[in-house]
VOPAGU-2260 file (C-alpha; in pm, 1 decimal, decimal comma):
REM VOPAGU-2260
SITE   aa  ch    i         X         Y         Z
SITE  MET   A    0    7809,7     376,5    9089,7
SITE  GLY   A    1    8150,4     312,0    9238,5
SITE  VAL   A    2    8343,7     -17,9    9210,5
SITE  GLU   A    3    8596,1    -155,4    9438,6
SITE  GLY   A    4    8874,6      97,1    9512,3
SITE  GLU   A    5    8716,6     375,5    9315,5
SITE  SER   A    6    8680,0     739,9    9399,2
SITE  TYR   A    7    8398,0     924,8    9231,8
SITE  ARG   A    8    8144,3    1206,2    9270,1
SITE  VAL   A    9    7763,4    1140,3    9319,7
SITE  GLY   A   10    7562,7    1209,8    9014,6
SITE  SER   A   11    7209,2    1341,9    8985,7
SITE  ALA   A   12    7082,9    1007,5    8853,0
SITE  ASP   A   13    7232,4     784,6    9125,4
SITE  LEU   A   14    6983,8     626,1    9354,8
SITE  CYS   A   15    6704,9     852,4    9225,8
SITE  PRO   A   16    6485,3     649,1    8982,9
SITE  PRO   A   17    6186,1     814,5    8805,5
SITE  PRO   A   18    5895,4     840,9    9049,7
SITE  SER   A   19    5649,0     557,0    9041,8
SITE  GLU   A   20    5278,1     609,2    9012,4
SITE  ALA   A   21    5248,3     532,3    9385,3
SITE  SER   A   22    5503,9     804,6    9483,5
SITE  ILE   A   23    5312,9    1048,4    9256,3
SITE  VAL   A   24    4991,4     972,5    9439,0
SITE  ARG   A   25    5165,2    1021,2    9780,4
SITE  ARG   A   26    5316,4    1346,3    9666,9
SITE  SER   A   27    4983,3    1482,9    9562,1
SITE  SER   A   28    4824,4    1385,1    9887,5
SITE  PRO   A   29    4800,3    1643,6   10168,0
SITE  ALA   A   30    5095,4    1614,3   10409,0
SITE  SER   A   31    4860,7    1653,0   10707,4
SITE  ALA   A   32    4678,4    1335,9   10600,8
SITE  ILE   A   33    5001,3    1140,0   10602,1
SITE  PHE   A   34    5081,7    1247,9   10951,0
SITE  ALA   A   35    4717,8    1202,1   11072,0
SITE  THR   A   36    4731,6     838,3   10984,7
SITE  THR   A   37    5087,7     770,2   11116,8
SITE  ARG   A   38    5130,3     981,6   11412,6
SITE  ARG   A   39    5067,3     712,5   11680,7
SITE  PRO   A   40    5284,9     440,4   11521,1
SITE  LEU   A   41    5585,4     680,0   11505,6
SITE  GLU   A   42    5531,1     866,4   11820,2
SITE  SER   A   43    5684,5     609,6   12059,9
SITE  ARG   A   44    5984,6     553,4   11827,4
SITE  LEU   A   45    6042,3     925,3   11806,5
SITE  GLU   A   46    6020,0     971,1   12180,1
SITE  HIS   A   47    6257,7     670,2   12233,6
SITE  VAL   A   48    6507,7     814,8   11985,5
SITE  ILE   A   49    6505,1    1156,0   12142,0
SITE  GLU   A   50    6564,2    1017,2   12493,4
SITE  ILE   A   51    6811,4     742,5   12410,8
SITE  GLU   A   52    6978,9     831,3   12083,9
SITE  ILE   A   53    6964,2    1190,6   11973,7
SITE  GLY   A   54    7021,8    1367,4   12287,5
SITE  PRO   A   55    7348,1    1184,3   12401,0
SITE  ARG   A   56    7488,1    1173,5   12046,1
SITE  LEU   A   57    7422,6    1543,0   11952,4
SITE  VAL   A   58    7570,1    1668,1   12272,5
SITE  LEU   A   59    7898,7    1565,3   12115,9
SITE  VAL   A   60    7851,6    1844,7   11868,5
SITE  HIS   A   61    7756,9    2090,6   12139,7
SITE  HIS   A   62    7998,1    2024,7   12428,9
SITE  ASP   A   63    7846,7    2300,9   12636,0
SITE  CYS   A   64    7492,3    2182,9   12594,7
SITE  PRO   A   65    7358,0    1967,0   12877,4
SITE  VAL   A   66    7094,1    1703,3   12818,4
SITE  LEU   A   67    6795,1    1889,5   12930,8
SITE  PRO   A   68    6489,0    1731,0   13103,7
SITE  PRO   A   69    6188,8    1680,4   12878,6
SITE  HIS   A   70    5985,9    1967,8   13027,8
SITE  ARG   A   71    6256,6    2209,3   12914,3
SITE  ARG   A   72    6257,9    2090,7   12549,9
SITE  PRO   A   73    6017,5    2144,2   12252,8
SITE  THR   A   74    5734,7    1883,5   12280,1
SITE  LEU   A   75    5678,4    1591,3   12065,7
SITE  GLU   A   76    5370,1    1765,4   11915,0
SITE  GLU   A   77    5588,5    2069,0   11818,7
SITE  ILE   A   78    5844,7    1837,0   11660,5
SITE  GLU   A   79    5592,8    1654,5   11453,3
SITE  THR   A   80    5438,3    1976,5   11346,2
SITE  LEU   A   81    5770,5    2103,5   11235,0
SITE  ALA   A   82    5822,1    1782,9   11025,3
SITE  ARG   A   83    5475,6    1800,6   10878,6
SITE  LEU   A   84    5514,2    2173,3   10785,1
SITE  SER   A   85    5854,5    2102,7   10633,1
SITE  ILE   A   86    5702,3    1898,1   10358,1
SITE  GLY   A   87    5380,1    2095,3   10330,8
SITE  SER   A   88    5275,0    2374,4   10088,6
SITE  ASP   A   89    5268,1    2656,9   10345,1
SITE  GLU   A   90    5627,4    2764,6   10398,5
SITE  ALA   A   91    5512,2    3070,9   10591,7
SITE  ALA   A   92    5342,0    2838,5   10845,4
SITE  LEU   A   93    5664,4    2657,2   10890,5
SITE  PHE   A   94    5863,3    2963,1   10969,4
SITE  GLU   A   95    5595,6    3095,6   11206,7
SITE  HIS   A   96    5576,1    2762,2   11396,6
SITE  PHE   A   97    5954,2    2776,5   11428,0
SITE  GLU   A   98    5969,5    3123,7   11554,0
SITE  ARG   A   99    5701,7    3039,1   11812,3
SITE  VAL   A  100    5906,2    2768,3   11948,2
SITE  LYS   A  101    6234,3    2968,2   11927,3
SITE  ALA   A  102    6052,3    3250,1   12126,2
SITE  GLN   A  103    6042,9    3014,3   12416,5
SITE  GLU   A  104    6407,7    3109,6   12465,5
SITE  HIS   A  105    6552,6    2780,9   12383,0
SITE  PRO   A  106    6930,3    2801,2   12314,8
SITE  LEU   A  107    7060,0    2714,2   11975,0
SITE  ALA   A  108    7189,9    2378,6   12086,4
SITE  THR   A  109    6843,8    2275,8   12212,9
SITE  LEU   A  110    6672,7    2388,0   11895,6
SITE  LEU   A  111    6910,6    2162,0   11690,9
SITE  THR   A  112    6928,4    1874,0   11928,2
SITE  PHE   A  113    6567,6    1847,1   12042,3
SITE  PHE   A  114    6372,8    2014,9   11772,4
SITE  ILE   A  115    6536,8    2022,2   11420,7
SITE  ALA   A  116    6712,7    1693,0   11435,8
SITE  PRO   A  117    6418,4    1499,4   11567,8
SITE  ALA   A  118    6202,1    1645,7   11293,1
SITE  ALA   A  119    6455,5    1530,4   11039,5
SITE  LEU   A  120    6450,4    1184,2   11204,5
SITE  HIS   A  121    6070,6    1187,0   11173,7
SITE  LEU   A  122    6093,1    1240,0   10806,3
SITE  GLY   A  123    6343,6     950,0   10782,0
SITE  GLU   A  124    6106,7     722,9   10959,4
SITE  MET   A  125    5820,8     819,9   10720,9
SITE  TRP   A  126    6049,7     759,2   10422,8
SITE  GLN   A  127    6156,6     419,8   10552,8
SITE  GLN   A  128    5790,9     325,0   10594,9
SITE  ASP   A  129    5716,7     449,0   10235,6
SITE  LEU   A  130    5485,7     720,2   10363,2
SITE  CYS   A  131    5679,4     998,0   10175,1
SITE  ASP   A  132    5919,6     990,8    9882,8
SITE  PHE   A  133    6267,4    1128,6    9805,9
SITE  PHE   A  134    6118,0    1447,9    9677,7
SITE  ASP   A  135    5938,6    1512,9   10005,4
SITE  VAL   A  136    6250,3    1436,7   10210,7
SITE  THR   A  137    6465,6    1661,9   10002,5
SITE  LEU   A  138    6216,0    1948,3   10032,3
SITE  GLY   A  139    6181,9    1895,5   10408,4
SITE  VAL   A  140    6558,7    1877,1   10493,3
SITE  GLY   A  141    6619,9    2185,5   10276,3
SITE  ARG   A  142    6369,4    2371,1   10471,6
SITE  LEU   A  143    6510,7    2246,5   10803,9
SITE  GLN   A  144    6842,0    2371,5   10688,9
SITE  MET   A  145    6700,9    2711,3   10610,0
SITE  LEU   A  146    6568,2    2722,3   10972,1
SITE  MET   A  147    6921,7    2654,0   11094,3
SITE  ASN   A  148    7034,9    2938,6   10881,8
SITE  ARG   A  149    6789,6    3176,3   11046,8
SITE  VAL   A  150    6939,6    3107,5   11386,6
SITE  GLU   A  151    7312,3    3117,0   11273,4
SITE  LEU   A  152    7290,3    3366,3   10984,3
SITE  PRO   A  153    7604,8    3564,4   11087,1
SITE  VAL   A  154    7812,6    3248,0   11046,8
SITE  ILE   A  155    7636,9    3094,6   10746,9
SITE  ALA   A  156    7651,0    3433,0   10555,9
SITE  GLN   A  157    8023,2    3411,8   10542,3
SITE  LYS   A  158    8025,6    3067,8   10383,4
SITE  LYS   A  159    8120,9    3025,0   10021,4
SITE  ASP   A  160    7960,0    2763,3    9799,6
SITE  GLY   A  161    8301,9    2587,5    9768,4
SITE  ASP   A  162    8288,9    2511,4   10143,5
SITE  ARG   A  163    7986,6    2271,7   10098,8
SITE  ARG   A  164    8203,1    1980,5    9990,6
SITE  ALA   A  165    8166,9    1646,4   10163,3
SITE  LEU   A  166    8396,2    1329,4   10141,1
SITE  LEU   A  167    8206,4    1014,3   10224,4
SITE  ILE   A  168    8411,9     710,0   10301,2
SITE  ALA   A  169    8335,0     336,6   10300,6
SITE  MET   A  170    8645,3     151,6   10410,4
SITE  PRO   A  171    8781,1    -171,3   10266,1
SITE  GLY   A  172    8549,6    -459,0   10357,2
SITE  GLU   A  173    8275,4    -232,4   10454,4
SITE  THR   A  174    7924,9    -352,2   10329,0
SITE  HIS   A  175    7712,3     -71,5   10491,4
SITE  ILE   A  176    7731,6     132,1   10171,6
SITE  LEU   A  177    7369,4     185,6   10048,5
SITE  GLY   A  178    7290,7     421,7   10342,5
SITE  LEU   A  179    7608,6     620,8   10271,8
SITE  ARG   A  180    7517,4     666,0    9913,1
SITE  MET   A  181    7172,8     768,2   10007,5
SITE  VAL   A  182    7328,5    1041,1   10231,0
SITE  GLY   A  183    7536,8    1152,3    9939,7
SITE  LYS   A  184    7235,1    1163,2    9710,9
SITE  LEU   A  185    7039,5    1375,6    9946,0
SITE  MET   A  186    7343,0    1613,3   10003,8
SITE  ASP   A  187    7390,4    1647,1    9622,6
SITE  ALA   A  188    7016,8    1738,1    9587,2
SITE  LEU   A  189    7069,2    2003,6    9859,6
SITE  GLY   A  190    7371,1    2171,1    9674,6
SITE  TRP   A  191    7661,2    1990,1    9830,8
SITE  ASP   A  192    7959,7    1883,9    9621,1
SITE  VAL   A  193    7991,4    1509,8    9723,0
SITE  MET   A  194    8286,4    1286,0    9679,8
SITE  PHE   A  195    8288,7     916,1    9754,5
SITE  GLU   A  196    8589,6     696,2    9848,5
SITE  GLU   A  197    8478,7     331,9    9856,8
SITE  GLN   A  198    8709,5      35,9    9945,2
SITE  ARG   A  199    9018,5     252,5    9945,9
SITE  SER   A  200    9297,3     277,9   10205,5
SITE  ALA   A  201    9316,6     544,5   10465,4
SITE  GLU   A  202    9615,2     689,8   10289,3
SITE  ASP   A  203    9421,0     721,6    9967,1
SITE  CYS   A  204    9139,4     902,5   10144,4
SITE  ALA   A  205    9393,7    1132,6   10312,3
SITE  GLN   A  206    9534,2    1214,9    9980,5
SITE  THR   A  207    9197,5    1340,0    9858,2
SITE  ALA   A  208    9169,6    1555,8   10178,4
SITE  ALA   A  209    9514,7    1692,6   10118,8
SITE  GLU   A  210    9445,5    1798,8    9766,9
SITE  LYS   A  211    9089,9    1931,5    9799,0
SITE  TRP   A  212    8925,0    2160,0   10056,5
SITE  ILE   A  213    8666,5    1946,4   10233,8
SITE  GLY   A  214    8417,7    2078,3   10497,4
SITE  VAL   A  215    8276,1    1747,9   10623,7
SITE  VAL   A  216    8389,7    1393,5   10612,7
SITE  GLY   A  217    8141,7    1102,7   10661,5
SITE  VAL   A  218    8253,1     751,1   10762,4
SITE  THR   A  219    8022,1     451,7   10768,5
SITE  VAL   A  220    8091,5     160,0   11004,0
SITE  GLY   A  221    7866,1    -150,8   10981,6
SITE  LEU   A  222    8022,4    -380,6   11248,6
SITE  PRO   A  223    8207,3    -305,8   11573,1
SITE  SER   A  224    8511,2    -488,9   11420,5
SITE  GLY   A  225    8554,8    -193,7   11194,7
SITE  LEU   A  226    8580,6      71,7   11463,9
SITE  GLU   A  227    8953,3      50,8   11496,1
SITE  ARG   A  228    9013,7      92,5   11138,7
SITE  ALA   A  229    8760,0     387,8   11132,4
SITE  ALA   A  230    8950,3     558,4   11411,6
SITE  ARG   A  231    9273,7     520,9   11214,6
SITE  THR   A  232    9123,1     644,7   10901,3
SITE  ILE   A  233    8969,5     958,8   11067,4
SITE  ALA   A  234    9300,9    1033,1   11240,5
SITE  ILE   A  235    9504,5    1007,8   10914,6
SITE  VAL   A  236    9251,8    1207,5   10719,5
SITE  ARG   A  237    9236,7    1483,6   10975,6
SITE  ASP   A  238    9610,6    1505,1   10987,2
SITE  ALA   A  239    9640,7    1535,2   10608,5
SITE  SER   A  240    9342,8    1771,2   10546,0
SITE  ILE   A  241    9411,3    2121,2   10427,5
SITE  ASN   A  242    9103,0    2219,1   10629,0
SITE  ARG   A  243    9236,1    2235,6   10983,6
SITE  ASN   A  244    8882,2    2255,4   11113,9
SITE  LEU   A  245    8764,1    1951,4   10930,3
SITE  ALA   A  246    8442,1    1802,9   11087,4
SITE  VAL   A  247    8371,9    1429,3   11080,9
SITE  LEU   A  248    8042,7    1258,8   11101,8
SITE  VAL   A  249    7995,4     884,0   11144,5
SITE  GLY   A  250    7700,3     649,4   11094,9
SITE  GLY   A  251    7619,4     281,4   11057,3
SITE  ASN   A  252    7501,7      -1,0   11264,6
SITE  ALA   A  253    7811,6      -6,5   11485,4
SITE  PHE   A  254    7697,8     308,9   11650,1
SITE  THR   A  255    7329,0     225,9   11684,7
SITE  ASP   A  256    7345,9      78,8   12033,0
SITE  HIS   A  257    7668,5     234,3   12135,9
SITE  PRO   A  258    7667,3     616,1   12088,9
SITE  GLU   A  259    7982,9     642,7   12300,0
SITE  PHE   A  260    8170,2     488,8   12017,3
SITE  VAL   A  261    8118,9     811,0   11814,1
SITE  ALA   A  262    8372,1     994,5   12037,8
SITE  GLN   A  263    8603,6     696,0   12066,4
SITE  VAL   A  264    8668,7     690,9   11694,8
SITE  GLY   A  265    8743,4    1065,3   11683,1
SITE  ALA   A  266    8422,5    1188,1   11521,1
SITE  ASP   A  267    8238,2    1511,6   11607,5
SITE  ALA   A  268    7881,5    1361,8   11562,6
SITE  GLY   A  269    7694,3    1055,6   11481,7
SITE  GLY   A  270    7410,8    1041,7   11214,9
SITE  PHE   A  271    7108,4     825,0   11232,5
SITE  ASP   A  272    6957,9     820,1   10880,7
SITE  ALA   A  273    7008,0    1035,5   10567,1
SITE  PRO   A  274    6789,8    1333,3   10663,7
SITE  THR   A  275    6947,0    1365,3   11003,8
SITE  ALA   A  276    7292,8    1318,6   10874,7
SITE  VAL   A  277    7255,9    1595,4   10628,4
SITE  VAL   A  278    7121,5    1832,0   10893,0
SITE  LEU   A  279    7418,2    1742,0   11120,6
SITE  ALA   A  280    7663,9    1798,1   10826,1
SITE  SER   A  281    7529,1    2139,2   10773,3
SITE  GLN   A  282    7547,8    2219,9   11146,9
SITE  LEU   A  283    7905,9    2097,3   11169,1
SITE  LEU   A  284    7998,1    2307,9   10862,5
SITE  ALA   A  285    7839,4    2616,5   11015,1
SITE  ARG   A  286    8064,5    2589,7   11323,1
SITE  GLN   A  287    8376,3    2623,2   11107,4
SITE  PRO   A  288    8539,3    2964,8   11011,8
SITE  PRO   A  289    8524,1    3048,8   10646,5
SITE  SER   A  290    8777,8    2861,8   10422,9
SITE  ARG   A  291    8877,0    3171,5   10241,0
C-alpha cells in the first residue's frame, strides 16, 4: 500500500484478501434469495438516493438530460431486477431484461442515470451490508459496463486498451483514502490501469498527468475544508494533462449532502460508492474521442 507522498499502481492483492468461509457460503447462495430477504430494507434507501442524490449529480455528466419525473423512468422493481440479474448465473436473462427496459424508448442519459447507476448503487448497498462479496460486485459492475457498451458501441469500439487508465488522488492531509483504494481495486479487477497519488502536491499529480495519457482522474474529499484544495488540484491537473478531454470524478463525504460542490470544484461527475464510481468512470471515458 502507499505511504505518505508516494505514487504507485494498485496491485491484484491490494484490499482483496482470500475469501472467508462466510463469503464462500454467500457466493454459492442463489442471488435471488439474497434480494428476496433484503429488498424491503434497501428499497427506501434506493428510492431516496435516486430522487435526492443520483439524479441531480449525474445530470452533471449529461448536461442535456433533464431530471425526469418518476413515471418516465425505469421503476424500482426494474432497477432491483437489473442488479439481481447482474450477479446471477443467467447472463442472457440480464440482457433480455435490459433490452425490455431499453425498448421503452428511454434515452441513453436516462438509462445511465435512472437505471444502470442505481443498480450499481444497489450492489454497493448490499456489499456494505455484507450481503454479497467483492467477487459478486466485480461480476455485477462488469456486466453493467457491458450493458453500457451495448448502447454506446460505436464510441466504445474505437477505444484502445491504453485509454482505460485512471489516476486516483488523495490530497495532502486527506484521510478519506480507504474508499478511494476500493474504487481502484474494483477498477483494476475490471481491466483498468490504475495509478494512485497519495499525500502529494497538485504539481506532483499534474506531472503524472503530463507524462502519461490518463482517461479519468478521481479525487476524494472527506471534509468541506478540502474543497478549495481539490478545485486547485483539478484545475492544475487538467491544465497539465496531455489528454485535453480529461474527465474528473470526485467522491467523499464532502459531497454527500452537497452535490452542487461537484460542479464547483470543476469535476464532471460525483461518485457514491465503488460500484457506482466505476460505472461513472466508464461512461466519462466513453464520451471522449479516441486518444490515438
